[in-house]
N, C-alpha and C positions, 0 to 999 in steps of 0.2 A: 519644435513641431512644424511640419510642413505648412499647415494653414497659417500659423502665426508668422512664419517667415515670409510667406507669400503676401499676406496683407500688409506686413511692415514694408516689404520691398515696394509694393504698389503705392503705399502712402508716401514713401520717399520720392517716387516718380510723380506724385501729384495726380493720380488717377484712380478710378474705381476698378474693381475686378469684374471680368466677364465670367459668370458662372453658367456653365452649359449642362443641360440635363438630356440624357439619352437613356432609353430602357435597355438593360442588358439582354442581348439576344434578339433585338428587333432590327430588321425583319428575319435575320438568321445570324448565327454566331459569326460566320466569316465576314459578312458585311458590317456587323456591329463592331467587330474587332478592328476593321479598317477605319471605321469612323472614330472609335475610341483612340486609336493610335495617332490619328491625324489631328485630333482636337487641339493639342498644345500649339502645333505649328500654324494652325488656322487662326489662333488668337484666344483660345480658352485659357483662362488663368486658374480656374478651379473646375473640376468635373464632378457633377452629380450623376451617379450611376443608379438607375432605378432597379430595384429588386422586383422581378415580375411577380404579380399576385393576381389571382382571379377576381378579386373584389376590391379594386382601388377606389374606395368611396370618396376620397377628397379630390380625386382627379376628374377632369373633364373628359369628354368623349375622345379627344385625340390621344391622350395618354392612356386612357382605358384601352383603347384599341391597340396601342403599341404593346401594352402588357399582354393582351390576348394573343397578338401575333408572336411575341417572344415565347410564350408558353407553348403555343402550337408548334413552334420550331424546335422545342425541346429544351428551352432555357430553364434554369432553376437556380437556387441560391448557390449550390456547389459550383455550377458553371460560372456564375457571376463572380465568385471569389477567384476562380481560375483565370478569368479575364483580367482581373486586377493584378494577379501574380504575373501573368504574361506581360502586361503593360509595364510593370516595374523592372522588367529585364532591360528595358531601353529608356525608361524615364523614371529617375529617382526623385524628381523635384516637384512635379505637378500634383497638387493635393487631389485626392479622390474621396468623395463622401458618398456613402451608400444611402439611398433614400427609398423609403417604402413603408411597409406595415409589419406589425409584430408577428403575425401568424407564421410566415416562413422562418423567422428567427426562432420562434418557440419550437417549431417542428424540428429544426436543426439542432436545438439544444442551446440554451443561452450561453453557458460556459464554453462549450465547443465553438459556438459562433464567434464569441469574442476572441478566442485564441486563434481561430482560423482567419479572421479578419485582420488581425495584427500581423500574422505571418504573411498574408497575401500582400500587405502594404496599404491597407485601408487607413484613412486618416480620421474619419468621423462618421457619425450616423445622424440621419434625420428619420425618426420613426413617428409618423404623423398621428398614429392612434395611441401613442404613449405620452400623455400629458405629464407635467411635473408631479402631479398627485400619485402617479403610478411608477415613478422613476426607480424605485428600489429594486424591481425585478431585473431590469436591463440597464438602464442609463447610469445609475451610480456605479455598479461594478464595471461597466464598460469604460467609464471615465477614469476610474481608479486604475484600470489596466493600461490606459494611455490613449484611448480613443476620444476624440472630441465629440461632444453631444450638442447638436444644434437644435434649438427649440424654435417653434413658430410663434410669432406674434401677429395679431390681426388688428384691423381697425376697431374692433370691439374690445380690445385689450386695454383696460383703463389703468389709472395710476395705482390702483390696489393690486391689479393682476400682474403688471409688469415686473415687480420685484420677485414674484413667485416664479415667473418664467425665466428670469435672468439669473436666479440664485445659483444654479448649478450648470448653467450653459457655458459652453466654451467653443473656441474656433470662430464663430460668428453667430449673430442672431438673424434669423430669416423673417423678414417682415412681409406678410401676405398683404399685398396692397389693395385687394378687393375682398369683399365678402362673397362667398360662394366657391365654386369649383374652378380648377385651373383652366386657362385658355379661353374664357368665355367673355370677358370684359376687358377694357383697357383702363390702366390706372390714371387717376387724376394727379398730375405731378405736384400741383400746389398742395393738395391734401397729403400726398406722400411726404413732402418736405416738412410739413407741420408735424406729422406723425414721427418722422425720424428725429426731429428736434426733441420731441417729448420722450421718445425711447432713450435718447442719449442721456437723459437725466437719471436713468436707472441702470445703465451699463456702460462700460468702457469697451465692450466688444465691437468689432466692425459690424455694421448693419447692411445686410444684403436684401434687396427688394425684388420680389418676384410676383408671378401671376399676371397674365395679360400683356406682357411685353413681347412684341412680335416684330418690331422693325428697328433699323439702325437709329432712326430719329427718336423713337421712344426710349431705346437703350441709352442714347446720348442724354436725353432730358433727365432720366432717372439717375444716371451716373453723376450728374452735377450735384445731387442732393444726398446721395447714399455712398456707401463704401463698396457696394457690389450690386450687380445687375444679374438676376437669374432668368434664364430663358430656356424654355423646354417645349411647350406645345408647338411652336412654329418649326422646331427641329424634327419632332416626330411626325408632324404633318408633311414635312418635306420627304421623309422616308416613305410615307404612304403614297405621296404623289409620284414616287419613282419606283413603283411596283408594276409588274406586268399584269396581264389578265388572269394569271394564275396566282397572284399575290406573291410572286417571287421578285427579288431585287433585280432591277435592271443594271446593266454594267456601270451606269453613271450614278447610281444611288448614293454611294459614300461621298463622291465628289460633290454632288448637289448639296448634301447636308453641310459639308465643310465649307462650301462657298457661302452659304447663309451665315455660318459662324464667322467667316472672314468679314462679311459686311457688318455684322453686329459689333465685331471687335473694332473695326475702324470707327464706328460711331462712338463707342466708349472711349477710344483713345483720342479722338479729336474733340470730345465734349468740352473739356476744361481748357482747351486752347482757343475756343471760340468765344 
């Protein structure tokens, strides 16, 4: 599977993965496709593609706004899957994980969604409002069909909770480094390291750390203690910063986002050499 191969390859290189999040269709389909297509060459090792939703409760203001921009521009789950399918025409190797909420999947139809996702070339799912206790409806059939299921672990996940989270997880485990919503606080790297050590006692899966990582320096610091670094809010904020007065993408919008990814990628790649 692509995720397994990618993390194994990076492990052999002796570095962590840069996992980048963008919202499908933000700020419009054309610009988002340009960003998506450019992410691997900019340095992204794994791509999280957000499924736009009107009530992204776990996300901070930046990602909430990106979801609303995407919906206003006409994005939906069907178009999100089409973006993945088009991406696969020229990139067969970069793993893509869809991240979002269950409501759009339920509306699409769970069985239909699983089939459509596999046909499009999706590798995994992060469905933030589907905990392990509710995995029978989507996560177990999706995993049986060949999709990785990535679960979230938090600072509040204790040693009794971690085996439940990791039991049916695959691909990687996503450690939320702060309590609260995305993009609002910065992680404490020492605390992250201790949490990663504790999580490793419960799973052999790679551990990617996200929430609050905004700079190359932060990405480098986290990459020294984890298998992956997840960055999202700073990328969607870069999109917002490159809109004109009518909330339309400026000509340099995609390039600006990819430039930030390049800086983050350099931080991750240099981290274990320093």
